[in-house]
C-alpha positions, 0 to 999 in steps of 0.5 A: 256171409250175406244176411240171407246166408245167415238166415237160411243156415239157421245162425239167426235162429229157427224162425229166420231159417223158416222165413228164409225158406218161405222167401225162396219159394215166393221169390221163385214164384214171383220171378217166374211170372214177372221177370225176363232175361236179356240176351246178355243174361241180365234179369229184369222186371217186366213191369219196370225194366229194372234189374233184379237186386243181387239179394233177390237173385241170391234167393233164386239161386239158392232155390235151385232156380235156373235164372236162364229160364226166367 
């Protein structure tokens, strides 16, 4: 189980669960404007062309964000 999964499930307490939910919303908003998908499905930041970290993608997926539409 990842740290994010523990936070969002409430295993670390209510404060962490609420914080994780806010992080999901912020991640989706930020990725919508600042990321793009390569032809092979890899997601990169527009400004640096670096790949999005796995934990960031985990938040996007949890939020139901379709990564192909980034």
